[in-house]
PDB file of N, CA, C and O in Angstrom:
ATOM      1  N   UNK A   1       0.851  -1.166   0.000  1.00  0.00           N
ATOM      2  CA  UNK A   1       0.000   0.000   0.000  1.00  0.00           C
ATOM      3  C   UNK A   1       0.901   1.234   0.000  1.00  0.00           C
ATOM      4  O   UNK A   1       1.912   1.282   0.700  1.00  0.00           O
ATOM      5  N   UNK A   2       0.521   2.210  -0.782  1.00  0.00           N
ATOM      6  CA  UNK A   2       1.308   3.435  -0.914  1.00  0.00           C
ATOM      7  C   UNK A   2       0.541   4.606  -0.294  1.00  0.00           C
ATOM      8  O   UNK A   2      -0.672   4.733  -0.462  1.00  0.00           O
ATOM      9  N   UNK A   3       1.269   5.447   0.415  1.00  0.00           N
ATOM     10  CA  UNK A   3       0.669   6.612   1.055  1.00  0.00           C
ATOM     11  C   UNK A   3       1.013   7.858   0.252  1.00  0.00           C
ATOM     12  O   UNK A   3       2.181   8.125  -0.035  1.00  0.00           O
ATOM     13  N   UNK A   4      -0.013   8.614  -0.105  1.00  0.00           N
ATOM     14  CA  UNK A   4       0.153   9.885  -0.804  1.00  0.00           C
ATOM     15  C   UNK A   4      -0.269  10.994   0.159  1.00  0.00           C
ATOM     16  O   UNK A   4      -1.432  11.073   0.553  1.00  0.00           O
ATOM     17  N   UNK A   5       0.673  11.839   0.529  1.00  0.00           N
ATOM     18  CA  UNK A   5       0.366  12.983   1.389  1.00  0.00           C
ATOM     19  C   UNK A   5      -0.421  14.019   0.577  1.00  0.00           C
ATOM     20  O   UNK A   5      -0.173  14.212  -0.613  1.00  0.00           O
ATOM     21  N   UNK A   6      -1.359  14.671   1.234  1.00  0.00           N
ATOM     22  CA  UNK A   6      -2.144  15.725   0.598  1.00  0.00           C
ATOM     23  C   UNK A   6      -1.611  17.060   1.107  1.00  0.00           C
ATOM     24  O   UNK A   6      -1.422  17.249   2.309  1.00  0.00           O
ATOM     25  N   UNK A   7      -1.371  17.982   0.180  1.00  0.00           N
ATOM     26  CA  UNK A   7      -0.852  19.298   0.569  1.00  0.00           C
ATOM     27  C   UNK A   7      -1.762  19.929   1.614  1.00  0.00           C
ATOM     28  O   UNK A   7      -2.982  19.761   1.593  1.00  0.00           O
ATOM     29  N   UNK A   8      -1.138  20.652   2.522  1.00  0.00           N
ATOM     30  CA  UNK A   8      -1.861  21.236   3.640  1.00  0.00           C
ATOM     31  C   UNK A   8      -3.007  22.147   3.195  1.00  0.00           C
ATOM     32  O   UNK A   8      -4.114  22.040   3.724  1.00  0.00           O
ATOM     33  N   UNK A   9      -2.767  23.019   2.253  1.00  0.00           N
ATOM     34  CA  UNK A   9      -3.799  23.983   1.842  1.00  0.00           C
ATOM     35  C   UNK A   9      -4.734  23.419   0.774  1.00  0.00           C
ATOM     36  O   UNK A   9      -5.700  24.076   0.385  1.00  0.00           O
ATOM     37  N   UNK A  10      -4.453  22.210   0.301  1.00  0.00           N
ATOM     38  CA  UNK A  10      -5.245  21.614  -0.783  1.00  0.00           C
ATOM     39  C   UNK A  10      -6.444  20.860  -0.210  1.00  0.00           C
ATOM     40  O   UNK A  10      -6.298  20.017   0.674  1.00  0.00           O
ATOM     41  N   UNK A  11      -7.625  21.177  -0.727  1.00  0.00           N
ATOM     42  CA  UNK A  11      -8.817  20.430  -0.315  1.00  0.00           C
ATOM     43  C   UNK A  11      -9.579  20.036  -1.572  1.00  0.00           C
ATOM     44  O   UNK A  11      -9.958  20.879  -2.386  1.00  0.00           O
ATOM     45  N   UNK A  12      -9.788  18.750  -1.703  1.00  0.00           N
ATOM     46  CA  UNK A  12     -10.497  18.223  -2.863  1.00  0.00           C
ATOM     47  C   UNK A  12     -11.480  17.162  -2.385  1.00  0.00           C
ATOM     48  O   UNK A  12     -11.226  16.467  -1.400  1.00  0.00           O
ATOM     49  N   UNK A  13     -12.583  17.044  -3.075  1.00  0.00           N
ATOM     50  CA  UNK A  13     -13.550  15.992  -2.787  1.00  0.00           C
ATOM     51  C   UNK A  13     -13.068  14.732  -3.506  1.00  0.00           C
ATOM     52  O   UNK A  13     -13.341  14.535  -4.690  1.00  0.00           O
ATOM     53  N   UNK A  14     -12.354  13.891  -2.776  1.00  0.00           N
ATOM     54  CA  UNK A  14     -11.713  12.721  -3.376  1.00  0.00           C
ATOM     55  C   UNK A  14     -12.746  11.748  -3.932  1.00  0.00           C
ATOM     56  O   UNK A  14     -12.545  11.185  -5.008  1.00  0.00           O
ATOM     57  N   UNK A  15     -13.843  11.545  -3.218  1.00  0.00           N
ATOM     58  CA  UNK A  15     -14.882  10.631  -3.703  1.00  0.00           C
ATOM     59  C   UNK A  15     -15.441  11.119  -5.038  1.00  0.00           C
ATOM     60  O   UNK A  15     -15.709  10.313  -5.928  1.00  0.00           O
ATOM     61  N   UNK A  16     -15.615  12.415  -5.180  1.00  0.00           N
ATOM     62  CA  UNK A  16     -16.117  12.976  -6.436  1.00  0.00           C
ATOM     63  C   UNK A  16     -15.079  12.823  -7.556  1.00  0.00           C
ATOM     64  O   UNK A  16     -15.433  12.515  -8.694  1.00  0.00           O
ATOM     65  N   UNK A  17     -13.806  13.036  -7.233  1.00  0.00           N
ATOM     66  CA  UNK A  17     -12.753  12.865  -8.235  1.00  0.00           C
ATOM     67  C   UNK A  17     -12.670  11.414  -8.719  1.00  0.00           C
ATOM     68  O   UNK A  17     -12.489  11.168  -9.911  1.00  0.00           O
ATOM     69  N   UNK A  18     -12.803  10.456  -7.799  1.00  0.00           N
ATOM     70  CA  UNK A  18     -12.792   9.044  -8.190  1.00  0.00           C
ATOM     71  C   UNK A  18     -13.968   8.751  -9.109  1.00  0.00           C
ATOM     72  O   UNK A  18     -13.829   8.021 -10.090  1.00  0.00           O
ATOM     73  N   UNK A  19     -15.123   9.319  -8.792  1.00  0.00           N
ATOM     74  CA  UNK A  19     -16.286   9.116  -9.652  1.00  0.00           C
ATOM     75  C   UNK A  19     -16.062   9.741 -11.031  1.00  0.00           C
ATOM     76  O   UNK A  19     -16.376   9.122 -12.047  1.00  0.00           O
ATOM     77  N   UNK A  20     -15.524  10.959 -11.073  1.00  0.00           N
ATOM     78  CA  UNK A  20     -15.291  11.642 -12.345  1.00  0.00           C
ATOM     79  C   UNK A  20     -14.263  10.923 -13.216  1.00  0.00           C
ATOM     80  O   UNK A  20     -14.440  10.834 -14.431  1.00  0.00           O
ATOM     81  N   UNK A  21     -13.208  10.415 -12.618  1.00  0.00           N
ATOM     82  CA  UNK A  21     -12.141   9.760 -13.384  1.00  0.00           C
ATOM     83  C   UNK A  21     -12.438   8.295 -13.698  1.00  0.00           C
ATOM     84  O   UNK A  21     -12.133   7.820 -14.792  1.00  0.00           O
ATOM     85  N   UNK A  22     -13.039   7.571 -12.733  1.00  0.00           N
ATOM     86  CA  UNK A  22     -13.167   6.123 -12.889  1.00  0.00           C
ATOM     87  C   UNK A  22     -14.604   5.602 -12.812  1.00  0.00           C
ATOM     88  O   UNK A  22     -14.835   4.410 -13.013  1.00  0.00           O
ATOM     89  N   UNK A  23     -15.561   6.466 -12.526  1.00  0.00           N
ATOM     90  CA  UNK A  23     -16.963   6.056 -12.486  1.00  0.00           C
ATOM     91  C   UNK A  23     -17.325   5.175 -11.303  1.00  0.00           C
ATOM     92  O   UNK A  23     -18.287   4.411 -11.381  1.00  0.00           O
ATOM     93  N   UNK A  24     -16.581   5.264 -10.213  1.00  0.00           N
ATOM     94  CA  UNK A  24     -16.829   4.434  -9.032  1.00  0.00           C
ATOM     95  C   UNK A  24     -17.296   5.300  -7.869  1.00  0.00           C
ATOM     96  O   UNK A  24     -16.866   6.443  -7.712  1.00  0.00           O
ATOM     97  N   UNK A  25     -18.193   4.725  -7.050  1.00  0.00           N
ATOM     98  CA  UNK A  25     -18.683   5.430  -5.869  1.00  0.00           C
ATOM     99  C   UNK A  25     -18.431   4.574  -4.638  1.00  0.00           C
ATOM    100  O   UNK A  25     -18.481   3.346  -4.697  1.00  0.00           O
ATOM    101  N   UNK A  26     -18.158   5.245  -3.516  1.00  0.00           N
ATOM    102  CA  UNK A  26     -17.956   4.549  -2.258  1.00  0.00           C
ATOM    103  C   UNK A  26     -17.575   5.542  -1.174  1.00  0.00           C
ATOM    104  O   UNK A  26     -17.432   6.738  -1.427  1.00  0.00           O
ATOM    105  N   UNK A  27     -17.413   5.024   0.035  1.00  0.00           N
ATOM    106  CA  UNK A  27     -17.042   5.848   1.181  1.00  0.00           C
ATOM    107  C   UNK A  27     -15.519   5.863   1.299  1.00  0.00           C
ATOM    108  O   UNK A  27     -14.916   4.873   1.713  1.00  0.00           O
ATOM    109  N   UNK A  28     -14.910   6.968   0.940  1.00  0.00           N
ATOM    110  CA  UNK A  28     -13.455   7.079   0.913  1.00  0.00           C
ATOM    111  C   UNK A  28     -12.855   7.055   2.321  1.00  0.00           C
ATOM    112  O   UNK A  28     -11.701   6.658   2.486  1.00  0.00           O
ATOM    113  N   UNK A  29     -13.606   7.465   3.323  1.00  0.00           N
ATOM    114  CA  UNK A  29     -13.070   7.446   4.689  1.00  0.00           C
ATOM    115  C   UNK A  29     -12.987   6.024   5.240  1.00  0.00           C
ATOM    116  O   UNK A  29     -12.131   5.736   6.076  1.00  0.00           O
ATOM    117  N   UNK A  30     -13.862   5.137   4.783  1.00  0.00           N
ATOM    118  CA  UNK A  30     -13.809   3.725   5.187  1.00  0.00           C
ATOM    119  C   UNK A  30     -12.948   2.913   4.231  1.00  0.00           C
ATOM    120  O   UNK A  30     -12.440   1.850   4.587  1.00  0.00           O
ATOM    121  N   UNK A  31     -12.790   3.421   3.019  1.00  0.00           N
ATOM    122  CA  UNK A  31     -12.019   2.725   1.997  1.00  0.00           C
ATOM    123  C   UNK A  31     -12.922   1.859   1.142  1.00  0.00           C
ATOM    124  O   UNK A  31     -13.868   1.252   1.645  1.00  0.00           O
ATOM    125  N   UNK A  32     -12.637   1.800  -0.134  1.00  0.00           N
ATOM    126  CA  UNK A  32     -13.394   0.946  -1.044  1.00  0.00           C
ATOM    127  C   UNK A  32     -12.546   0.556  -2.232  1.00  0.00           C
ATOM    128  O   UNK A  32     -11.539   1.194  -2.540  1.00  0.00           O
ATOM    129  N   UNK A  33     -12.971  -0.504  -2.892  1.00  0.00           N
ATOM    130  CA  UNK A  33     -12.252  -1.052  -4.033  1.00  0.00           C
ATOM    131  C   UNK A  33     -13.042  -0.799  -5.300  1.00  0.00           C
ATOM    132  O   UNK A  33     -14.266  -0.928  -5.315  1.00  0.00           O
ATOM    133  N   UNK A  34     -12.342  -0.439  -6.361  1.00  0.00           N
ATOM    134  CA  UNK A  34     -12.969  -0.254  -7.663  1.00  0.00           C
ATOM    135  C   UNK A  34     -11.992  -0.687  -8.736  1.00  0.00           C
ATOM    136  O   UNK A  34     -10.809  -0.896  -8.468  1.00  0.00           O
ATOM    137  N   UNK A  35     -12.485  -0.818  -9.931  1.00  0.00           N
ATOM    138  CA  UNK A  35     -11.668  -1.278 -11.044  1.00  0.00           C
ATOM    139  C   UNK A  35     -11.480  -0.149 -12.049  1.00  0.00           C
ATOM    140  O   UNK A  35     -12.403   0.623 -12.307  1.00  0.00           O
ATOM    141  N   UNK A  36     -10.284  -0.058 -12.610  1.00  0.00           N
ATOM    142  CA  UNK A  36      -9.982   0.960 -13.615  1.00  0.00           C
ATOM    143  C   UNK A  36      -9.322   0.285 -14.811  1.00  0.00           C
ATOM    144  O   UNK A  36      -8.338  -0.435 -14.645  1.00  0.00           O
ATOM    145  N   UNK A  37      -9.854   0.508 -16.020  1.00  0.00           N
ATOM    146  CA  UNK A  37      -9.266  -0.110 -17.213  1.00  0.00           C
ATOM    147  C   UNK A  37      -7.810   0.303 -17.404  1.00  0.00           C
ATOM    148  O   UNK A  37      -7.468   1.482 -17.309  1.00  0.00           O
ATOM    149  N   UNK A  38      -6.964  -0.676 -17.673  1.00  0.00           N
ATOM    150  CA  UNK A  38      -5.551  -0.409 -17.892  1.00  0.00           C
ATOM    151  C   UNK A  38      -4.727  -0.338 -16.625  1.00  0.00           C
ATOM    152  O   UNK A  38      -3.498  -0.373 -16.679  1.00  0.00           O
ATOM    153  N   UNK A  39      -5.393  -0.237 -15.482  1.00  0.00           N
ATOM    154  CA  UNK A  39      -4.687  -0.157 -14.202  1.00  0.00           C
ATOM    155  C   UNK A  39      -4.911  -1.433 -13.399  1.00  0.00           C
ATOM    156  O   UNK A  39      -3.951  -2.078 -12.978  1.00  0.00           O
ATOM    157  N   UNK A  40      -6.163  -1.798 -13.187  1.00  0.00           N
ATOM    158  CA  UNK A  40      -6.504  -2.991 -12.419  1.00  0.00           C
ATOM    159  C   UNK A  40      -7.450  -2.651 -11.292  1.00  0.00           C
ATOM    160  O   UNK A  40      -8.233  -1.705 -11.381  1.00  0.00           O
ATOM    161  N   UNK A  41      -7.371  -3.429 -10.233  1.00  0.00           N
ATOM    162  CA  UNK A  41      -8.211  -3.229  -9.063  1.00  0.00           C
ATOM    163  C   UNK A  41      -7.505  -2.258  -8.112  1.00  0.00           C
ATOM    164  O   UNK A  41      -6.334  -2.439  -7.779  1.00  0.00           O
ATOM    165  N   UNK A  42      -8.231  -1.234  -7.686  1.00  0.00           N
ATOM    166  CA  UNK A  42      -7.651  -0.186  -6.846  1.00  0.00           C
ATOM    167  C   UNK A  42      -8.422  -0.102  -5.538  1.00  0.00           C
ATOM    168  O   UNK A  42      -9.649  -0.008  -5.533  1.00  0.00           O
ATOM    169  N   UNK A  43      -7.691  -0.138  -4.432  1.00  0.00           N
ATOM    170  CA  UNK A  43      -8.277   0.102  -3.115  1.00  0.00           C
ATOM    171  C   UNK A  43      -7.805   1.482  -2.673  1.00  0.00           C
ATOM    172  O   UNK A  43      -6.605   1.755  -2.670  1.00  0.00           O
ATOM    173  N   UNK A  44      -8.737   2.353  -2.301  1.00  0.00           N
ATOM    174  CA  UNK A  44      -8.397   3.714  -1.887  1.00  0.00           C
ATOM    175  C   UNK A  44      -9.062   4.042  -0.555  1.00  0.00           C
ATOM    176  O   UNK A  44     -10.223   3.707  -0.322  1.00  0.00           O
ATOM    177  N   UNK A  45      -8.297   4.704   0.312  1.00  0.00           N
ATOM    178  CA  UNK A  45      -8.821   5.115   1.612  1.00  0.00           C
ATOM    179  C   UNK A  45      -8.139   6.411   2.026  1.00  0.00           C
ATOM    180  O   UNK A  45      -6.922   6.551   1.902  1.00  0.00           O
ATOM    181  N   UNK A  46      -8.939   7.363   2.520  1.00  0.00           N
ATOM    182  CA  UNK A  46      -8.384   8.618   3.033  1.00  0.00           C
ATOM    183  C   UNK A  46      -8.373   8.539   4.541  1.00  0.00           C
ATOM    184  O   UNK A  46      -9.387   8.243   5.172  1.00  0.00           O
ATOM    185  N   UNK A  47      -7.213   8.807   5.109  1.00  0.00           N
ATOM    186  CA  UNK A  47      -7.060   8.790   6.552  1.00  0.00           C
ATOM    187  C   UNK A  47      -6.277  10.035   6.949  1.00  0.00           C
ATOM    188  O   UNK A  47      -5.086  10.148   6.657  1.00  0.00           O
ATOM    189  N   UNK A  48      -6.944  10.958   7.609  1.00  0.00           N
ATOM    190  CA  UNK A  48      -6.286  12.203   8.004  1.00  0.00           C
ATOM    191  C   UNK A  48      -5.913  13.023   6.788  1.00  0.00           C
ATOM    192  O   UNK A  48      -6.769  13.355   5.968  1.00  0.00           O
ATOM    193  N   UNK A  49      -4.640  13.348   6.670  1.00  0.00           N
ATOM    194  CA  UNK A  49      -4.152  14.164   5.560  1.00  0.00           C
ATOM    195  C   UNK A  49      -3.392  13.307   4.541  1.00  0.00           C
ATOM    196  O   UNK A  49      -2.498  13.794   3.849  1.00  0.00           O
ATOM    197  N   UNK A  50      -3.763  12.020   4.459  1.00  0.00           N
ATOM    198  CA  UNK A  50      -3.106  11.105   3.535  1.00  0.00           C
ATOM    199  C   UNK A  50      -4.135  10.279   2.774  1.00  0.00           C
ATOM    200  O   UNK A  50      -5.232  10.008   3.263  1.00  0.00           O
ATOM    201  N   UNK A  51      -3.755   9.891   1.580  1.00  0.00           N
ATOM    202  CA  UNK A  51      -4.556   8.994   0.764  1.00  0.00           C
ATOM    203  C   UNK A  51      -3.753   7.715   0.598  1.00  0.00           C
ATOM    204  O   UNK A  51      -2.619   7.746   0.122  1.00  0.00           O
ATOM    205  N   UNK A  52      -4.338   6.592   0.988  1.00  0.00           N
ATOM    206  CA  UNK A  52      -3.684   5.297   0.871  1.00  0.00           C
ATOM    207  C   UNK A  52      -4.274   4.560  -0.319  1.00  0.00           C
ATOM    208  O   UNK A  52      -5.490   4.414  -0.436  1.00  0.00           O
ATOM    209  N   UNK A  53      -3.389   4.094  -1.206  1.00  0.00           N
ATOM    210  CA  UNK A  53      -3.831   3.411  -2.420  1.00  0.00           C
ATOM    211  C   UNK A  53      -3.044   2.115  -2.579  1.00  0.00           C
ATOM    212  O   UNK A  53      -1.819   2.085  -2.459  1.00  0.00           O
ATOM    213  N   UNK A  54      -3.785   1.047  -2.853  1.00  0.00           N
ATOM    214  CA  UNK A  54      -3.172  -0.238  -3.169  1.00  0.00           C
ATOM    215  C   UNK A  54      -3.726  -0.688  -4.510  1.00  0.00           C
ATOM    216  O   UNK A  54      -4.938  -0.680  -4.727  1.00  0.00           O
ATOM    217  N   UNK A  55      -2.836  -1.079  -5.403  1.00  0.00           N
ATOM    218  CA  UNK A  55      -3.234  -1.470  -6.753  1.00  0.00           C
ATOM    219  C   UNK A  55      -2.882  -2.932  -6.984  1.00  0.00           C
ATOM    220  O   UNK A  55      -1.761  -3.368  -6.722  1.00  0.00           O
ATOM    221  N   UNK A  56      -3.865  -3.682  -7.482  1.00  0.00           N
ATOM    222  CA  UNK A  56      -3.645  -5.045  -7.944  1.00  0.00           C
ATOM    223  C   UNK A  56      -3.699  -4.961  -9.470  1.00  0.00           C
ATOM    224  O   UNK A  56      -4.785  -4.896 -10.046  1.00  0.00           O
ATOM    225  N   UNK A  57      -2.538  -4.960 -10.128  1.00  0.00           N
ATOM    226  CA  UNK A  57      -2.503  -4.715 -11.576  1.00  0.00           C
ATOM    227  C   UNK A  57      -3.305  -5.744 -12.374  1.00  0.00           C
ATOM    228  O   UNK A  57      -3.401  -6.914 -12.005  1.00  0.00           O
ATOM    229  N   UNK A  58      -3.870  -5.267 -13.469  1.00  0.00           N
ATOM    230  CA  UNK A  58      -4.606  -6.164 -14.349  1.00  0.00           C
ATOM    231  C   UNK A  58      -3.620  -7.019 -15.130  1.00  0.00           C
ATOM    232  O   UNK A  58      -2.520  -6.583 -15.472  1.00  0.00           O
ATOM    233  N   UNK A  59      -4.038  -8.229 -15.397  1.00  0.00           N
ATOM    234  CA  UNK A  59      -3.207  -9.136 -16.190  1.00  0.00           C
ATOM    235  C   UNK A  59      -3.416  -8.799 -17.656  1.00  0.00           C
ATOM    236  O   UNK A  59      -4.521  -8.441 -18.064  1.00  0.00           O
ATOM    237  N   UNK A  60      -2.387  -8.910 -18.428  1.00  0.00           N
ATOM    238  CA  UNK A  60      -2.523  -8.609 -19.851  1.00  0.00           C
ATOM    239  C   UNK A  60      -1.534  -7.562 -20.288  1.00  0.00           C
ATOM    240  O   UNK A  60      -0.474  -7.383 -19.687  1.00  0.00           O
ATOM    241  N   UNK A  61      -1.897  -6.879 -21.338  1.00  0.00           N
ATOM    242  CA  UNK A  61      -0.967  -5.926 -21.922  1.00  0.00           C
ATOM    243  C   UNK A  61      -0.772  -4.714 -21.030  1.00  0.00           C
ATOM    244  O   UNK A  61      -1.626  -4.388 -20.205  1.00  0.00           O
ATOM    245  N   UNK A  62       0.358  -4.056 -21.206  1.00  0.00           N
ATOM    246  CA  UNK A  62       0.724  -2.911 -20.380  1.00  0.00           C
ATOM    247  C   UNK A  62      -0.136  -1.687 -20.650  1.00  0.00           C
ATOM    248  O   UNK A  62      -0.927  -1.646 -21.592  1.00  0.00           O
ATOM    249  N   UNK A  63       0.044  -0.713 -19.808  1.00  0.00           N
ATOM    250  CA  UNK A  63      -0.725   0.525 -19.918  1.00  0.00           C
ATOM    251  C   UNK A  63      -0.186   1.400 -21.038  1.00  0.00           C
ATOM    252  O   UNK A  63       1.016   1.428 -21.304  1.00  0.00           O
ATOM    253  N   UNK A  64      -1.085   2.104 -21.681  1.00  0.00           N
ATOM    254  CA  UNK A  64      -0.642   3.052 -22.690  1.00  0.00           C
ATOM    255  C   UNK A  64      -0.502   4.444 -22.058  1.00  0.00           C
ATOM    256  O   UNK A  64      -0.810   4.639 -20.883  1.00  0.00           O
ATOM    257  N   UNK A  65      -0.044   5.377 -22.840  1.00  0.00           N
ATOM    258  CA  UNK A  65       0.239   6.724 -22.356  1.00  0.00           C
ATOM    259  C   UNK A  65      -0.995   7.403 -21.765  1.00  0.00           C
ATOM    260  O   UNK A  65      -0.889   8.108 -20.762  1.00  0.00           O
ATOM    261  N   UNK A  66      -2.159   7.198 -22.373  1.00  0.00           N
ATOM    262  CA  UNK A  66      -3.378   7.852 -21.894  1.00  0.00           C
ATOM    263  C   UNK A  66      -3.761   7.414 -20.486  1.00  0.00           C
ATOM    264  O   UNK A  66      -4.246   8.223 -19.694  1.00  0.00           O
ATOM    265  N   UNK A  67      -3.547   6.138 -20.169  1.00  0.00           N
ATOM    266  CA  UNK A  67      -3.867   5.625 -18.833  1.00  0.00           C
ATOM    267  C   UNK A  67      -2.942   6.260 -17.804  1.00  0.00           C
ATOM    268  O   UNK A  67      -3.390   6.675 -16.735  1.00  0.00           O
ATOM    269  N   UNK A  68      -1.665   6.337 -18.118  1.00  0.00           N
ATOM    270  CA  UNK A  68      -0.692   6.935 -17.198  1.00  0.00           C
ATOM    271  C   UNK A  68      -0.982   8.414 -17.000  1.00  0.00           C
ATOM    272  O   UNK A  68      -0.908   8.921 -15.881  1.00  0.00           O
ATOM    273  N   UNK A  69      -1.308   9.098 -18.073  1.00  0.00           N
ATOM    274  CA  UNK A  69      -1.634  10.524 -18.001  1.00  0.00           C
ATOM    275  C   UNK A  69      -2.886  10.744 -17.142  1.00  0.00           C
ATOM    276  O   UNK A  69      -2.930  11.666 -16.327  1.00  0.00           O
ATOM    277  N   UNK A  70      -3.896   9.896 -17.328  1.00  0.00           N
ATOM    278  CA  UNK A  70      -5.135   9.990 -16.549  1.00  0.00           C
ATOM    279  C   UNK A  70      -4.840   9.755 -15.065  1.00  0.00           C
ATOM    280  O   UNK A  70      -5.353  10.484 -14.216  1.00  0.00           O
ATOM    281  N   UNK A  71      -4.017   8.745 -14.738  1.00  0.00           N
ATOM    282  CA  UNK A  71      -3.671   8.442 -13.354  1.00  0.00           C
ATOM    283  C   UNK A  71      -2.913   9.600 -12.716  1.00  0.00           C
ATOM    284  O   UNK A  71      -3.212   9.979 -11.584  1.00  0.00           O
ATOM    285  N   UNK A  72      -1.943  10.165 -13.418  1.00  0.00           N
ATOM    286  CA  UNK A  72      -1.184  11.291 -12.887  1.00  0.00           C
ATOM    287  C   UNK A  72      -2.061  12.527 -12.699  1.00  0.00           C
ATOM    288  O   UNK A  72      -1.878  13.266 -11.731  1.00  0.00           O
ATOM    289  N   UNK A  73      -3.000  12.762 -13.598  1.00  0.00           N
ATOM    290  CA  UNK A  73      -3.931  13.885 -13.446  1.00  0.00           C
ATOM    291  C   UNK A  73      -4.815  13.687 -12.221  1.00  0.00           C
ATOM    292  O   UNK A  73      -5.072  14.630 -11.474  1.00  0.00           O
ATOM    293  N   UNK A  74      -5.279  12.457 -12.020  1.00  0.00           N
ATOM    294  CA  UNK A  74      -6.086  12.141 -10.847  1.00  0.00           C
ATOM    295  C   UNK A  74      -5.295  12.401  -9.562  1.00  0.00           C
ATOM    296  O   UNK A  74      -5.802  13.037  -8.638  1.00  0.00           O
ATOM    297  N   UNK A  75      -4.060  11.911  -9.506  1.00  0.00           N
ATOM    298  CA  UNK A  75      -3.243  12.118  -8.305  1.00  0.00           C
ATOM    299  C   UNK A  75      -2.932  13.592  -8.069  1.00  0.00           C
ATOM    300  O   UNK A  75      -2.881  14.039  -6.923  1.00  0.00           O
ATOM    301  N   UNK A  76      -2.725  14.345  -9.140  1.00  0.00           N
ATOM    302  CA  UNK A  76      -2.459  15.780  -8.997  1.00  0.00           C
ATOM    303  C   UNK A  76      -3.675  16.488  -8.408  1.00  0.00           C
ATOM    304  O   UNK A  76      -3.537  17.284  -7.479  1.00  0.00           O
ATOM    305  N   UNK A  77      -4.859  16.208  -8.936  1.00  0.00           N
ATOM    306  CA  UNK A  77      -6.065  16.866  -8.431  1.00  0.00           C
ATOM    307  C   UNK A  77      -6.395  16.424  -7.013  1.00  0.00           C
ATOM    308  O   UNK A  77      -6.959  17.196  -6.236  1.00  0.00           O
ATOM    309  N   UNK A  78      -6.049  15.191  -6.671  1.00  0.00           N
ATOM    310  CA  UNK A  78      -6.342  14.661  -5.341  1.00  0.00           C
ATOM    311  C   UNK A  78      -5.381  15.193  -4.285  1.00  0.00           C
ATOM    312  O   UNK A  78      -5.810  15.612  -3.210  1.00  0.00           O
ATOM    313  N   UNK A  79      -4.088  15.179  -4.583  1.00  0.00           N
ATOM    314  CA  UNK A  79      -3.076  15.541  -3.577  1.00  0.00           C
ATOM    315  C   UNK A  79      -2.591  16.977  -3.679  1.00  0.00           C
ATOM    316  O   UNK A  79      -2.073  17.525  -2.706  1.00  0.00           O
ATOM    317  N   UNK A  80      -2.751  17.593  -4.849  1.00  0.00           N
ATOM    318  CA  UNK A  80      -2.232  18.938  -5.047  1.00  0.00           C
ATOM    319  C   UNK A  80      -0.756  18.949  -5.390  1.00  0.00           C
ATOM    320  O   UNK A  80      -0.141  20.012  -5.465  1.00  0.00           O
ATOM    321  N   UNK A  81      -0.172  17.752  -5.603  1.00  0.00           N
ATOM    322  CA  UNK A  81       1.250  17.649  -5.938  1.00  0.00           C
ATOM    323  C   UNK A  81       1.411  17.001  -7.309  1.00  0.00           C
ATOM    324  O   UNK A  81       0.720  16.037  -7.639  1.00  0.00           O
ATOM    325  N   UNK A  82       2.335  17.545  -8.100  1.00  0.00           N
ATOM    326  CA  UNK A  82       2.610  16.916  -9.389  1.00  0.00           C
ATOM    327  C   UNK A  82       3.570  15.740  -9.183  1.00  0.00           C
ATOM    328  O   UNK A  82       3.988  15.469  -8.058  1.00  0.00           O
ATOM    329  N   UNK A  83       3.915  15.050 -10.259  1.00  0.00           N
ATOM    330  CA  UNK A  83       4.742  13.843 -10.166  1.00  0.00           C
ATOM    331  C   UNK A  83       6.098  14.131  -9.531  1.00  0.00           C
ATOM    332  O   UNK A  83       6.600  13.328  -8.746  1.00  0.00           O
ATOM    333  N   UNK A  84       6.679  15.254  -9.863  1.00  0.00           N
ATOM    334  CA  UNK A  84       7.993  15.617  -9.313  1.00  0.00           C
ATOM    335  C   UNK A  84       7.908  15.810  -7.797  1.00  0.00           C
ATOM    336  O   UNK A  84       8.778  15.342  -7.063  1.00  0.00           O
ATOM    337  N   UNK A  85       6.873  16.491  -7.330  1.00  0.00           N
ATOM    338  CA  UNK A  85       6.700  16.709  -5.896  1.00  0.00           C
ATOM    339  C   UNK A  85       6.409  15.401  -5.158  1.00  0.00           C
ATOM    340  O   UNK A  85       6.899  15.189  -4.049  1.00  0.00           O
ATOM    341  N   UNK A  86       5.606  14.517  -5.780  1.00  0.00           N
ATOM    342  CA  UNK A  86       5.318  13.218  -5.153  1.00  0.00           C
ATOM    343  C   UNK A  86       6.584  12.377  -5.038  1.00  0.00           C
ATOM    344  O   UNK A  86       6.797  11.710  -4.025  1.00  0.00           O
ATOM    345  N   UNK A  87       7.422  12.404  -6.065  1.00  0.00           N
ATOM    346  CA  UNK A  87       8.678  11.658  -6.027  1.00  0.00           C
ATOM    347  C   UNK A  87       9.568  12.188  -4.909  1.00  0.00           C
ATOM    348  O   UNK A  87      10.182  11.404  -4.184  1.00  0.00           O
ATOM    349  N   UNK A  88       9.645  13.484  -4.763  1.00  0.00           N
ATOM    350  CA  UNK A  88      10.453  14.094  -3.719  1.00  0.00           C
ATOM    351  C   UNK A  88       9.923  13.681  -2.335  1.00  0.00           C
ATOM    352  O   UNK A  88      10.706  13.412  -1.424  1.00  0.00           O
ATOM    353  N   UNK A  89       8.613  13.633  -2.186  1.00  0.00           N
ATOM    354  CA  UNK A  89       7.985  13.227  -0.930  1.00  0.00           C
ATOM    355  C   UNK A  89       8.317  11.768  -0.612  1.00  0.00           C
ATOM    356  O   UNK A  89       8.590  11.442   0.544  1.00  0.00           O
ATOM    357  N   UNK A  90       8.300  10.882  -1.616  1.00  0.00           N
ATOM    358  CA  UNK A  90       8.615   9.480  -1.394  1.00  0.00           C
ATOM    359  C   UNK A  90      10.083   9.281  -1.052  1.00  0.00           C
ATOM    360  O   UNK A  90      10.419   8.385  -0.277  1.00  0.00           O
ATOM    361  N   UNK A  91      10.953  10.091  -1.609  1.00  0.00           N
ATOM    362  CA  UNK A  91      12.392   9.933  -1.349  1.00  0.00           C
ATOM    363  C   UNK A  91      12.766  10.376   0.077  1.00  0.00           C
ATOM    364  O   UNK A  91      13.839  10.019   0.566  1.00  0.00           O
ATOM    365  N   UNK A  92      11.910  11.134   0.738  1.00  0.00           N
ATOM    366  CA  UNK A  92      12.161  11.573   2.110  1.00  0.00           C
ATOM    367  C   UNK A  92      12.044  10.419   3.090  1.00  0.00           C
ATOM    368  O   UNK A  92      12.638  10.463   4.168  1.00  0.00           O
ATOM    369  N   UNK A  93      11.294   9.393   2.738  1.00  0.00           N
ATOM    370  CA  UNK A  93      11.021   8.292   3.675  1.00  0.00           C
ATOM    371  C   UNK A  93      12.092   7.268   3.690  1.00  0.00           C
ATOM    372  O   UNK A  93      11.997   6.287   4.428  1.00  0.00           O
TER     373      UNK A  93
END
């Protein structure tokens, strides 16, 4: 499971973003699992100022550029950090 810190001043409706990007609904504070084409099964839970995500990759062919771009856009809108900032945050641990 991977932890994504959410910027202090950033506030986003994560459940709404998941619905907009992946068409899934659930209680993000309790955590729920949904499926995303090209990615696989995703478990997401918000706890405090962090978003915890666990991915069970789909079997088959690899992801194309559009799937990766969509995932990075989702993470940016959710956490308020771009890929470079997220990488820097992970390297601190």
